[in-house]
N, C-alpha and C positions, 0 to 999 in steps of 0.2 A: 856567541856571535858566529855566523857562518861565513867563512872566508871565500868560498867558491860559489859556483852556480850549479845547483842540482836540479834534475828533472825526472819525472816518471809519469807513467800512464795510470790514470785512476780508473775507477769502476765504470765511468761514463765514456771511456775511450777518448778522453781529452788529455792534452799535455799540460802538466803543471810544473812551475819553476819556483825555486827558492833563491832569493838574492840576499846580499848582505844588507845590514841596516845602515841607514843614513845617520849622521851624527845626531840630528835632532831627535830621531827615533830612539836612539840609545839613551839620550839624556832624559827624554820624557818618560820612556818606559822603565826607567830606574836601573838600567844595566850599567850605569856609570856611578853607582853609589860609592863604590870603593875606588873609583878612578878620579882623575883630576880634570875638571871642566876646561882647563886651559888647552888641553889637547884637542878639544872640539873647535877651537878658534875663538874662545871668549877672551876679551881684553879686560883682565882684572888686575888692579894695581897691587893689592895685598892678597896674594894667591890663597893663602890658607884661610884667613878670616872671610874674605869675600866669597870664597867657594862655599864656606859654611852658610853664609847669608843667602847665597843663591840656592843652595839645596833646601834650606828652610823655607825660602820664598816659594819654591816649586812645590813643596808639600802643602802650603796654603792654597796654591792654585789648584792642586789636585783635589783638595777637600771641597773647594767650590764646584769643581767639575763633577765630582761624585754626588754632591748634594743635588745638583740640577739634573744629572743624567744626560743621556744622548739626545733627548728630545729637544732641549733648548737650542743646541747647535744646529739641529736639523731645521727647526722652525726659523732660526735666524738666517740660515743658508737659503731657504726657499724665499724668504722676504727679499733677498738680494738678487737672486737669479730669475725670479718670475714676477709677473705683474700681480703684486699683492695689494689688497685693500688697505692693510695696516703697514705703515712704513717701518723700516728696520729700527729707526730711532725709538719709535713707540714700543716695539717688541723688547728692545734693550731696557727701556724704562720699566716694563712689566717684569722682566727677569730680575732686575734689581729689587723691585718691590717684594717679589717672592723670597729672595734671599734675606731680606731684612725682617719682614713681618709674616712671611708664610703665604699660604694660598688665600685668595680673596673670598669675601663672604658670599658673593654670588656663586662661585664655584661650589662652596660648601652647601648652599641651599639646593643647587641642582643635584648634588650627590645625595642629599637627604631625600629628595623627591623620588629618586630612582631606587634607593636601597632601604629606605625606612628610617625612622627617627633614631632608634637605638643604635643601629649599625653606624649611622652617620655621626652620632654623638661620639661613639668610640673612635671612629676615624678622625674626628676633629681633635680629640684629646691626643691621639697618637701623633698627628701632624704637629700639634702645638708642642708636644714633648720633643719631637724631632728638631723643630726649628730652634727651640731653646738650647738644646744640647749643641746644635751646630753653631749657634751664636756664641755660646760660652767657650767652646773649643777654639773658634776663630779668634776670639778676643785674647784668650790665653796665648795662642800661637803668635799673634801679631805683637802682643806685649813682649813676648820672649824674643821675637825677631828684632824689635826696637832696642831692647836691652843689649842684645849681642852686637848690634850695629852702632849703639850709643845715640845716633840721630837718624831721623827718617831720611835726611838728605843722602846719607851713605847708602841706605836701602834703595833709594831711587837711582843712585848711580849704578848699582848692580843691575837694577831692572833695565836701565837704558842700555847697558852693555849686552844684556840678554836680548833686547829688542833688535839691536844691530845684528845679532847672530841670526835672527829670524828673517832679516831682509834678504831677498833673492840675491845671490852672488852675481857680481859683475865680472864677466869673463870676456876679454878682448879677443875676438876671432879675426884671423887673417881674411882678407877680401876673397881669397880663393879657397878658404878652408871649408871642409865638409864636416857636418855634424854626424859623427859616428857612422860613416858610410858602410862599415862592416857589421852594424848592429841591426837586428831585426826590428822593424818599425813597431810591430805590435808589442814587443817586450818593452821598448822605450816608452810608448804611450801608456802602457799599464803601470810601469814604474813611476812615471810622472804623475799619474792620477793618484797613486797611493801616497807618495811623498807630499804632494801638494795638499792632500786632504789633512795629513798630519800637521803640516805647517799652518794650514788655515785654522784647524781646531786649536792648535797651540796659541796662535795669535789671538783667537777669539777668547780663549781662557784668560790670557793676559789682559785683554780689554775688560772682561768682566771683573777680574781681580782689581784693576786700577779704579774702576767705577765703584766697586765695593769699598775700597779704601776711602774714597771721597764721601760715600754715604755715611760711614761710621767714623769719620775723621775726628769728631768730638770725643768719642769714646776711647780712641787710641792716642790722643794727645798729639795730633798732627798739626803743625804750624800752618798759618795761612800761606806762607811762601811755598811750602811743599804742596799744598793743595793747588795753588796757581800753576806750579810747574807740571803737575799731573795733567791739569785741564788744558794748558796752553802748549805743552811740548810733547809729553808722552802719549796722551790720548790721540792727538792728530797723527803722530808717528805710527802708532799701532793700527789706527784705522786705515792708513795707507798700506801697511803691510797686509792687513786682512784683505783689502781690495786686490792687491797684486796676486796673492796666492789664490784668491777666489777666481780671478780671470784665468790663471793657469789651470786650475781644476776644472773650470767651465770648458776650456778648450779640450781638455783630455777626456771629458766624460759626456759632452753634449753631442748627440748624433748629428751628422750633417743633413742638410735639406736636399731632397731630390732636385735634379735639374728641371726647371720649369719649361714646358713646351707651350709656347704662346701663339705661334702662327704657323702657316704652312711651310715657310722656309726652315723654321726650327724643326718641324716634324720631318722634313726632307733630310736635314742634316743628321737627325737621329737615326736614320737608316744606315749610317756609317758607310756610305758609298765612298770608295777610294780613301779609306781611313785605315790606320794601323791597328793592330790588336791591342796595343797598350792603351790607346785613347778609348777604345771601346770598353776595355776592362775598367778603366777609370770611371767612365760615365755610369757603368752598372753598379759600381760601389757606392756612389753618392746616394744618400737617402737610406742606406742600411744602418740598422741600430748599432752595429759594432764598428762602423766606420765613422769615427768622431772627427771633430774639427781639427784636432791635432794632426791627423793624417794629411789634411790639405796643406797645413803649414809645412810639414815635413816634405811633402811633395814639391812645394815651391823651393825649399832649400836645396833639394836634390836636383831639381830642374836647373837652378841657377849654377850649380856646380857641374852639371852635365853627367852625373852618375846616378843611375837608378838601381844599382845592384843591391842596395840594402833592403829594398822592398821584397826581394825574393831570395835573400841570402840563405844558404843552407848551413852556415857556420853559426853555432851557438856562441853568444858573446860571453865574455868573462864578467865576473862580478864587478871588477874595477871599471870595465868599459861601460857597464850599465849606469853606474853612479856618475861617471864623468860625462857621459852623453846626456843624462838627465839634467845635470847642471848646465851644460852648454845650451841645451834646448830651452830650459827655463830662462836663462840669461838672455837668449836671443828674443824670446817673447816679450820680456819686460824691458830690456835695455837696448836691444838691437845688436849688431855685430861690433860696433865700436865701444859701446858701454860708456860713452862719455857723458850723456845727458843725465842730469840729476832730477829732472821733472818727473812727476808721477806718470808712468806708462807712456812716456813720450814716443815709444815705438808704435803706439796704437795707430797713428796715421800712416804707418807703413804696413801694418797688418791688415787694415781695412781694405785697401785696394786688392790685396790677395784674395780675401774672402769675397769681395765684390765681383771679381772675375768668375768665381765659381758659384755665384747666386746664393750665397749664405747671408741673406738679408737680415734675418732675425739675430744672428750672431753679431753682425756689424752694429745693429741698433743697440744691443746690450753693451757691447764693448765701448762704443763712442758715448753713449749716454752715461755710462759709469765714469768715464774720464771727465765728461762735461760736468757731472754732478760734483765730482771731487774738486775740479778747478773752481767751480762756483763757491764751494764751501771754503776753499783756501783763499778765495778772492785774488787769484793770480792771473785771471784771464787777460787783464789789461797789459801786464808785463809780458805775457807770452805773445800776445798779439803784436806787441811792438818789437819783439826780438826776432823770432824765427818764423813767424807766420803759421805756426801749427794750429793756433786757435781757429783761423779762417779755414785751413785745410780740414780740420775736424768737422766743422759745420758744413763745409762743402760736401764731404764724403757722407756725412749723416743725411744731408738733404737728398743726395743721390740714392741712398739706401731707402729712405722713406718714400721717395717717388716711385722706386721700383716696387715696393710693397703696395702702394696705392694702385699701381697698374695691375698687379695680380689680384687685388682684392675685388670682391663683388661690390655692386652699388649699395651704399648704405652709410651708416654712421662711421664705420671703421675706415672706409675709403676717404670720407670727408675729413676725418681726424688726421689721417696720414698726409693728405694733401696740405692741410693747414700747417702741420708741423714741418713739412718739406719747404713750404714757402718761407716760414720763419727762419729755417736754417740757411737758406740761400741768401736771404736779406742780411743775415749776420755775417755770412762769408764775404759778401760784397763790401763790407765796411772796412776791410783791410787796406793798408797803405804800404807803399814801398816794397819791403821784403815780402809781405803777405801776398801782394799781387804776383810777384815773381814766383813764389812758392806754388800758388794755384796754377799758374801756367806751366809749371814743371811737371804737373801730374800727367801720367801716361794715359794715352787714349785707350789702352787695353782694358781699362776698368769697365768698358761697355757703354760709355757716354762720349759724345763728341769732345774733341780736345779744345781746351781753352787757349787758343792761339790769338794773341793780340800784341802787336808790336807798335812801338812809337806812342805810348801813352804820355800825353803831355799834361794831363790833369787828373785829379781824382774823379771828377764828373765824367770825363771820357772813359775812364776805366769802368765806372758804374754802368754807363750806357752799354758798353760792350758786354759786361757780365749779365746785365738784365736781358740783353738780346739773346745771349746764350741760354739763360734760364727760360726765356719765353719760347725759344725753339724746342727745348726739351719737353715742356708741358704741352706744347702744340703737337709735337710728335706722338705723345701718348694720349692725345685727344682729351686732355684735362683742361677745359676752357677756363676754370676758375683761376688756376695758377697763371696761365698765359695772360689773362686779362690784368692781373695784379702787376706783373712785371712789365707789360706793355705800358700801363699807366705810369709806373715808376720811371720807365725810360723817358716818357714824355716830359716828366718833371725835370729831368736832367739834361735833355737834348739841347735846350737853348743855351745852357751854360757850357756844355761839352764841346759844341762845334763853334768855331770862330765865326764872327759876322761876315768875314770875306767869303766863306765857303757856304753860301746860301743854297747852291744847288745840292750839295751833299746833305745839308741840313733838311731840305724838303724831301729828299729821297728817304732819309731816315724816318722823318715824320710819317711819310706815306706808308712805310712798312709797318710801323707800330699801329697806325690807325686801322690798317687793313686787318691786322691781327685781332684788334678789339672787335672789329666787325665780324670776322669769321668765327670768333669765339662767342658771339652773341651778347657782347657787352653793350646792349642798346642803352641801358640807363646811364652808363658812363658817357657815351657819345652824345646822347640827347638830353641828359638830365642836368647839364650845367656842372658836371664834375671834372671838367678838364682843368689842368693845373693853372693855366694863366689865360688872361682875357684874349690876347692877340691870336690865340690858336684856333678860335672858333671859325673864323673865315677860311683858314687853311684847311680845316677839317671838312668844311662844306665843299671846297674846291676839289679836294682829293676824292671824296665820296662821289661827287658828280662826275669826275673824270673816270672813276672806276665803273660807275653805273652806265655810262655811255658805251663802255667796252665789255660789258658783262652780259650774260644771257638774261633775257627779260624775265624768265621764269625761275631764276636762281633764288634760293632761300637761304637766309633771310633776304628779302628784296631790298635793294639799295634805294630805290625810289620811295618806298614806304619809310625807310629810315630817314631819308632826306626830308620827307614831309613831316615826320615827327620832330626832326631837328629844327626845322623852321617854325613849326607850331610852338615849340617850347620857347623860341626866341620872339614869339608874337609877330612873326613876319608872315602874315596870312597870305599875301599875294604870291610870294615865292613858294610857299607850301602848296598852294593851289597849282602853281606852275609845274612843280615836280610830279605831283600825283596825276596831273593831266598828261604830262609827258609819258608817264607810265602807261596810261590808257591808250595814248596815241601809238606808242611802240607796240603794244599788244595788238592793236588794230592792223598795223602795217605788217608785222612779222607773222601774225596768224595767217594772213593771206599768202605770204611767201613760203612759209614752212608747212602749211596745211596740218595744223595740230590735230591730234587724234581726238582730244576732248574739247571740241569747239565750244560746247555749252559752258564748260568751266572757265574757258578763256573769256567768253562773253560776260560771264558773271563777274569776273575780275575787272573787266572794262567798266561795267556798270558801277561797281563799288568805287573805282577810281573817279569816274565822272561825278557821282553823287558827292564824294568827299571834296572834290574840287569846287563844286557848287556851294557846299556848306562853308568852305573856307573863304570864298569870295564874298559871301553874304556878311562876313565879319569886317570887310573892308568898306571904307567910305564909297558910296555909289560912284563918285567921280573917278575913283581909281580901281574899281572892281573889274579888272580885265587882265588877260594873260597875253604876253607878247609871244606870237608863234615862233619867233626866232629862238626861243628856248629849246625847241625840239629840232632845230636845224641840223645839229651834228649827229643826232641819233637816228635819223630816218634815211640815212644813206644806204647804199646797197650792202654794205658790210654790217651784218647783224650778229657777228660772232665775236667773242673776246679776242683782244689783241694784246700781246705782250710787247709793249713799246715804251721806251723811256720817255718820260714827259719833260718837256723843256720849259724854261721860264716864260717863254713867249706864250705858251698855251695857258699857263696859269694866269698871267696878267690879262689875257683876253677875256677870261671869265669874270674878271672884276668889274667890267663895264656894266652899268645899269641898263636894262632894256628900255628903249624908247617906244612910245606908243605909235603904232603904224596903222595905216588904213585897214589892214587885214587882221586886226587884233581879235582875240577871242574873249567875248564877254559872257555874262551869265546867261543871256538869252541864247547865244550860240551853244553854250554848254548844255542847256536844257533841251534844245532841239536835238543835239547829238545823243543825249541821254534817251530821249523818246525813240529815236530811230534805232539805237542800239538795243533798247528793250524789245522793240518789235523783232529785230533780228534774233535776239535770244529766244523769244517765245516760238518763233518759226523753227529755230534749230531743235527745240524740244519736240516739235511736231514733225521732225524729219524733213523740213523744207529748207533748202539752201538758198538763202538770200543774203547778200553781203552789202553792208553800207561802206562805201569807199571813203567817206569823209569829205568829199569835194563840194557837194551841194547840200550844205547843212541848213539852208533857209527854205528848201523846197523838198517836199516828200515825193519820192518816185511814184509814177502813176500806177505801177503794178503792185505796190506794197499793200495798199488798202484791199485790193481784190484778193491777194493771197491770205490776208488776215481773215477776211470774211469767209473765204473758201474753207479755212481751217477752223471756223467757229471761234476765232479769237476776237470777239466783238468789242470787249473793253479796250483792247489795244488799238483796234481799228478806229473807234471813236476818239481815242486819245490823240491819234495821229491827225485825224480830221480837225479836231478843235485846236490843235497846236499850229497847224500849217495853213488852214483855210479860214477866211473871214468873209462876211457879207454874203453876196449872191453865190460866190464860189463855194462857201460852206453849205449853203442850202442845196446847191446842185449835187454836191457829193453826198450829203445826207439822203437825198432822194434816191441816188444810185445805190447806196448801201441798203436802204430799206426795201428797195425793189428786189435786190438779191435775196434778202432775208425772207421776203414774202413768197418768192418763188420756191424757196426751200420748203415752206409750209404747204405749198400746193402739191408737192410730191406725195402728200398724204401718208407719210410714214414717220415713225419716231426713231430718231438717231441719238443714242445716249451720248455720243461724242460732241454733240452740239453744245452741251452745257459743260463747260470746263470747271469741274468742281475743284481742280487744283488751284490753290490760292495764288499760284504764280501768274495766273492770267488776270488777276485783279489788282487794284490798288496802285496802278501806275499814275493815277490822276485823281485829284479831288477837286470838285467844282464848288468854290465858295460863292460864285455868281455865274451869270451866263457868259461873262467875258473874262473871268479870272481863273487861272489854274495854278495849282501848286504841285510841282513835280516831286515825287517821292524818291527815296533812295533805291533800295533793292526791290525788284518785283516779287520777291519771296515773302515780303512782310505786308500783309493786308488785313484790314478789319473784316470780320466775318460777315458784317452787314452788306458788304459789297458783292457777296456771292449771289449766284442766280437763284431765283425762287423755285423754279420748276425744273422738270427734266424732259421737256419736249420743245420742239421748234415753235409751237404756238405760244407756249408760256414764255419762251425766250423773247419772241417778237413782242409780246405784250409788255414785258419788263422794260425793254430798251425803247419802245415807242413811248411809253409813259415817261421814261427818263429824259428823252431827248426831244420831245415834241415842243418843248419850250423854246428850243433854238430855231424851229421851223414849224409854224402852226399848220402848214398844209400837209404834214407827214401822214396823218390819218387818211387823207384823201388819196395820197399816193399809194398807200398800202391797200386801201379798198379797191382802187382802180386796177392795181396790179392783180389782185385776186379775181376781179370780175373779167379782166382781159384774158387771164389764163384759163378761167373756167366760168362762163357767164351764169351757170346754174349753181355755183358754189353758195353755200350758206355762210354769210358773213358772221364771224363770232360776235357774241353779245357784247363783249368788252370793247370791240371796235365800234359797233353801232353806238354804244353808250358814249364814246368819245365825241361823236357828232352831236349828241343831244345834251351833253353836260354844259354847254355854253349858256343855255337859257332854261334853267331847271323849272321855272314856273310857267313857261310857255305863254306868257302874256304879251310877248312882242312878236309873235308869229314864228317864222323860221329864220330869223336873223341871227347873227353871231359872227365869230371869227371865220378864218378861211375854212376851217373844218366845222361847218355848221349843218343843221338839218337840211337846209336848202341844197348844200353840196351833195349830201347823201341822196336827196331826192333826185337831183340832176343825174347822179351816177346810175340810179335805178332806171330812170327813163332812158338814158343812153344805151344801157346794156339789156333792155327789154325785160326788166324785172318790174312789170306793170302792177302786179298785185302788191308787192312791197311798196312801190311808189304810192299807190292809191291809199293803202293802209296808213302810211306815214303821213300823207297829206290830211286824210280824214282825222287822224289822231290830233294833229296840231290845230286844225280848224275847230274841232269840238272843244279842245282845251281853250282856244281863244274865245269861243262863244260862251263857255261856262266859267268865265272869270268871276272872281268874288266881287261883291258889291263895292268893296273898298278899292278895288283895282279898276273899276269901270271908268272912273274919272281920268286915269292915266291912259286908258285905251282911246279916249276921245280927243287926246291931244294930236295936233297935226304931225305927220311923218313919224308916228310912233310905231306903226305896224307895217310889216312887209312880208309878202309871200312871193315865191318864184312864179309869177303869173305866166311868163313866157314858157317855162318848162311845163306848167300845168296845161297850157294850150297845146303843147306838143303831145302831152300824154293823151289829151282828149282826141286829137287828130289820129294818133296811133291806134286808139281803141276803135274809132270809127272805121279806120282802114282795115283792121282785122275783121270787123263785123261785115263790112262790104265784101271782103274776100272770102268770107265763109270760114274763117279760122277761129276756133274757140268762140263761137257765136254767143252761146249762152253765158259763158263766163265773162266775156268782154262786155256783153250787153248789161250784165249785172253791175260790173265795175263802172260802166258809163253812167248808169242810172244813179248809183251811189255818189259818184263824183259830181253829177249834174245837180242832184238835190243838195249836196253839201255846199256847192259853190253858190247856188241860188240863195240859200239861207245866209251864207257868208256875205254875199253882196248886199242883201237887204240890211244886214247888220251894219255894214260899212256905210250904207246910205243914211241910216239913222245917226251913226256916229259923225258923218260928214255934216249933217244938218245941225248937230249939237256942237260942232267944232267952234263956230263963231262965239256962241255963248260961253264955251269953255275958255276961249281965248280971252274974252272980256272979263 
């Protein structure tokens, strides 16, 4: 045994030290074979006999350790300190199985496949021989041990004394005492890691020995009472010792985590501006492999004592100082300075804040989860919670640690798992009462989280509301909406019980805060899906959301008006839902004009969505109640369109409870559809870079310039939608004539403009005509059937398409179009499809030139009026010949009175014009030819009419 401390420089230019052995090291390594164990602190009644029992027992323990080798302890250690798939209990069971029956058959088969059948068979025989020899030797040794002790009870007494020797010593330190202020920290940490490893392995060997005794209890004649004592007393005791020394070894060997740089302020502070050298050196050490967690704990002890000399001491410590300082440090880790508590690792709740301040989150999680698992196994959590509040503090600190890990983790399963575990821990911490609440409030704010300051708790519900509020703020601060929503909802469940009925104002302020947190965290399903804690809260939720919506930016996301719409729709309150979404559209209309939004088309699109949604909602209401009171939007259309932070009074809340009464200026479905059409027109014009604004004042009348702008930009679908929505009767016909005149004049320009046909589907589908007088207004102008698109790519084809589509509303439209063409260019050749529209009224031509307003006679009249005599003559001759060449079956119809009509006045004018041209010498030959053709055809026609007139009386009878 070395009594002093020696050091020398080795070949690698590093400094090496030799220290004296601790008592357990001397006892385990066999240096005390000739000595007396009592000198090591063992409490033995019969020193001579019990010392012999102890030494014999230690030889059995050593045999088990040698049989297993170092691998077993290493595997068991890793299962305790790392995230292992196989729990430590399962590993212990496998080790016991190997001690009793040897290696498993699966391992043997794997070895056979790798090395061959012969070698594997020899290996199997050798293993079998080895396990039989070990089993026989252990049975002989254990029988000899029992014979020496007479009973197993005496052996267990010696084992219990030895286990007490393995427990970390309790050393009471003065409040101002320093732990080895003159000892170099590195030597202390190294000595602590070595001795804690020996203590851990010794405790583990004892755990394996006790379990082995239970396994072969029948072969060594152990009584049932002795087996029960091992399982119920000694095994839990040794498991606690294993965990304690494991924690000490973990602190002494686990490298610290580097300081996390999370934001700009942290990065700025990392520049060490106006900082001392000691703090800079400390931050640089964090994260180094040689700088373990034990250095952080030592630094805290030295900081509390105000002496930092030991970190840089140049004096080498003595052997006695090393051992004493190691014992003091170990005692402080396990028991604290006072050493009064007997609970397992009760000092953990004091160690965790120290590590939390330095960002050692993984170490905190391991420490606290180890304590929690032990307390759950011992089933003492209830008693701890009732006595000193450490159970609640443990879960509070563990929740803070897990939350910090979730903040640093990237998005994914790991972050979600950490958040869920943190929520669970905070809920457990909030369940404390009395002393637990005071203990939580006593935590220092230096741990990096806001201080839990709450005075005057009158009930457990009030405490929970305050704690949930604190947790909600923490999750909200870290932008973790899932946790904030859970605690906001939990607070809502407690707030009605927590606040007295007399304090209604404070109650509603608290409710408002929690509701707004749910909204800002995106908990729409909770607010709208009927998941609120009690029935009476729904109306208050609506009032608070409406109050906030009036004072929030209209373009805020998520939008409060949409939330209110969903809220009312879920409650089947269709009319209020329509009111809120219409109010959203109305505010967009007003504030867009005031603020001049950059993306006007997007705002208009939102207005259209709001209007169509309001229309759909009102269609769900009975027609007698399908209206919106405009007073709903009274408070939101003031000049103040920006958020206001103003306390809401009870008078404001009660005023919103009044049901709106129907007024003469109500907004019904018809007005909403009118506004939708006008807004759609404004939206399409904005896409065409034309600024036209609908003010919302004259919703029953379309502005005079709107249709002209739409036609000018080739937005014909929208133009006709406006006409059919706002004009009826003669007014509609007059406007249709004006639009088709403008379209015809575009064709007369004799050039093709590709922009005239809007292939973009946004220009179509605003209107479907189920009849000539009925319209169905659609939602968004972006969604249209493909059949509504234009057929062609020229002005002529566009005119043909719309004239065919809308001449049912005004039969004279073909006449207007033809007259516009001829007026603009008397020599223009009318398109065939237009001429065909005049002739389609009487396809068989048996009734002459009669028909609707756009009939052959109208076309003939236009030809005559604009000097197109050749076309007029050919048209008349065509119909006269068709009349004369009627089929025999149709002659009887021709002979009926008033059945046939020709424009004789216009024919007479044509004849006069031809004679005038001949007399003036203009186109004499051509006009004379037309005159003769016309004269001959009329003469035959009149003779045919005379015959028909003579036959008329007989046809009549």
